[in-house]
N, C-alpha and C positions, 0 to 999 in steps of 0.2 A: 562293489558292496555299498548299498544304501543304508545309512544309519539314521534312525529316527531320533532326533535330539530330545524329544519328549520322553522316550524310553530312558535316556541318560539321566533325565531329571528324576524319574522314579527310582533309578538305581542309586543315586546319591541320597534320596530320601530314606531308602531302606538302610543304608549304611549309617546314616545319622540317627535314625530312630532305634536301630538295634534289632529290629525284627520286621517281618512283612506286615503283620497286623498293626503294629505301632505306626508304620509308615502309612498304612491305609487311613488310620485315624487322623494323622497330621495332614494328609492330602485331601481328606474329606471324600474318599472313594471307598468302594468295597474291597474286601480282601482279594476277591477273584480278579479285580482289575489290576492290582499290584502284581499278582502272580503272572497274569497274562503279559504285562509289560516287561517283566523280568525275562520271561520265556522268549518274548520277541527279540529282546536285546541279545540274549545268548545265542539265539538261532541266527541272527544277522551276523554275529561275530564268529560263530562256529566253535564256541568254547564255553566251558562252565565258569561262571563268575562267582557264584555263591553256592555253598553247600547247604541244602536245607536239612533240618533235623534237630530234634530236641526243642528247647525253648528259644535258642538264639540262632545266630547265623555264623557261618565260617566263610571268610573270604578266601578265594583261591589266589594263587600267585598272579594269574591273569586279571582277576578282579582287583587286586591291589594296584597293579600297573594302570588299569583303566581308571581306578579311583583317583590316582594322582593326577592323571590328565584331565579328568572330569572336574576335579576341584579347581584346577588352574583355569579351565574354560569358564566355570561359574564365577570365579573371582574377577576375571577380566570382564565378563558381562556386567557384573554388578558395578564395577568401576566406570564402565561406559555409561550405564544408566544414570549413575550419580552425576557424571559430568554433563550429560545431556540435560538432565533435570536442572542442574545449576545454570546452564545457559538459558533455559526457558525463564528462570526466575530473574536473570539479569541479561536481557537480550543484548546482543552485540553484532557488529557488522556494519557494512556501508549501505546507505540508501541514496539513490539518485532521483531527484525530483525535478520535473520541468514545469514551468509556468510562464505566462506572459509577464513582462516586467512590472506592470501595474499591480498584478495580483501578488507577485513576489514581495513587493514593498509593503503592501497593505496587510497581507495575511501571513506569509511564510516567515519573513524575518522577525516579526514580533513573537511568533510562536517558537522559533528555533531555540532561543535562549532558555526558555522554561523547559522545553522538551529535553534538551541535552543536559540540563541540570538533573533531571530525573533519570536519564538513561545515558550516563557518561561514556559507555562503551559503544554507543551507536554513533557513527560518523555520517554526516550529511553532505551531499553534493548538490548544489542548486544550479540548474541550467535555465537561464532566462531566455526563452525563445518563443516567438509567436507562431512557429510552425508546430505541427503535430509530430513530435519525435515518435519513432516507431517502438512502441512498448513490446510488440511481438518479438522484435529483434533485440529487445532489452537495451535500447538506447537510453531508456530511463525506466525506473521501477514504478514511479507514481507520476501521474500527470494531472495538473489542475487546468481545465480547459473550458472556455465559454463556447458552447455549441448547442444547436438544436437537436442534433442527431449524432451521438457518439458512435465510434466504430463498434460493430457487432462483435468483433473478436475480443473486446475488452469488457471487463466488469467494473461497475462503479455505482456511485450514488449521486443523484441530483441534489445538490446542496443549496441552491438558491436560484431565484429568477433575477436576471440582469436586465434592468431598464435603462434606456438611453435617451438623451435629449441633446439639443443643440446649445452650445455654449460659446460665449465670447468674453473678452476682457471687459471690465467695467467701462473703460474708455470707448469701446466700440459698441456698447450695448444698445445705443439708440439708433444706430445705422440700420436701415432696412436690410433684410436678408438678401434681397436681390442685388443690393449695392455692396454687400460685404465681399472682401477677399475670403477665400476658403482654404482650409488646410485639410488634407485627406490622407488616407492610407496609401502607401505605395501599392500599385496594381497587384492584385492576386494575394495580398497579405491581410487585407482588412476583413472584418465581418461582412459577409455577402449582403445581408439586408441593408447595412449602412451604405456600402458601395453602390448598390442598385439605386437606392433613393437619391443619393447625392448626384449620381450620374444623370438621372432623370431631371433633377432640380436644376442642375447647371446647364443642361443641354449642350450647346456647342462651346460654352465657356470651359476653361480649364482651372483646376485649383492652382493657387499661387505656390503652394508647397505640398510635397508628398513626403511622408515619413513611414518608417516600418516599425514603429514602436508606439504603443498606446501612451506610455509615460511621456514620450517626446511630443506626441500630438497634443496632450493636455498642456504641457509646458509652453509649446509654441503658441497655443491659443491664449494662455495667460499673459504672455509677453506682447500680445497685440498683433500677431502676424495674420490673424484672421479668425473666422468662426470655424467651429469644428463640431462634428457629431461625435459625442463621447458617452461612454457608460456613466451613469450617475455616480457610481462610487469614485470615479476619477474627477468628474466636474464638480460635484458637491463637496468634495474634500479640499478643494482649493479656493480660498477666500477671494482670490483675484478674479475668479470666473463667476459669471451669472448666466442663468438660463435665458436664452432668447427665443427658443421654440420648445414647447412642452413635449413630453415623451409621446411616442406613437407606438401602438401595439406591434406594428410591422417591424420595429427595431428590436423588439424583445429577444432575448436569448436565455439559455439555461447555463448554469455553472455546474460542471460535472467534476467529480473526483474519481479518477480512473486508475486502474492497475491491471496487470496481466493476470488471468485466472490462475495461472500456476503459482502465483505469489500469495494467494489469499490466506494460506495457512501459515505463512512465515510470520513469526511473532513480531519482529521489529516492524514489518510492513503494516501489520494490523494495528499496532500501537500508534504509528504515525498517521495512518489514514483516519483512525478514530479521532485523534486529536485535531486533525485538520478539519474533519467534518463538524466537530463541535465549534471550532473557531469560525467556520463559514456560516454556520447557523446563527451565531451571535451577531453577525454583521448582515443578516438577511434584510433588515430595513434599509441599510445603506445601499445594498445592491438593488433593491427595489425602488430607489429614488424617493424614499419617504423621510429623509433627513434633510429637509430644505430649510 
């Protein structure tokens, strides 16, 4: 037996209004619609629920039994709706964010304190990793990534343009680039335009040090271990570093805020991605190398 739950809604409206015409007025439908819905419900159950006649209605024993069950269902549904609506007003749950360490320090950590003050029921998990964690397999919910071409399986927004330059410590700034020691990304982990240019520039020479962290790369350059090709938001933020070679277009990249399409309607994800996007846009000049 297939029961149309909308017929049950009409049945309750009739009982609460006291008559079929009054139920029609409350529901904003015609009298014939209410009669048809009641007939449909009675036909599906194979029993008379309401005796028609006179000015009012008379509920049969079967109708009284169904009324009790229908009221319980309606009450449970209203409680669930209220609970869900409350969650939307006060989002809760966990969010896992992944970002390279330099972007985590610059953007995420300063933002998290204010965000969690506004949304105390949202817990945050930060994974600082230079690899692309698989958002499709939900290794993370949100990714902050510098890339020229984000994966097509993800959705996101381009938040900024990332410009890069060559930096060295102030003590090494006067040494010609050809005579400098160099620090580079560990193979396979660095931005490909950076790795390609440095490989061509060094030729048969090898970098004195390889690292797999942008933050460590900047710190090593600041401590005088050699010159390094760095994003300007890393190099310009450190007063110990100076530019020794101006930015080149071929080193440019884009900064993307990415998430899985299946998460776009989740309130807590939307709140955090919007907050992150605004924070990234505020730092657009730093990413573009315009704060020298």
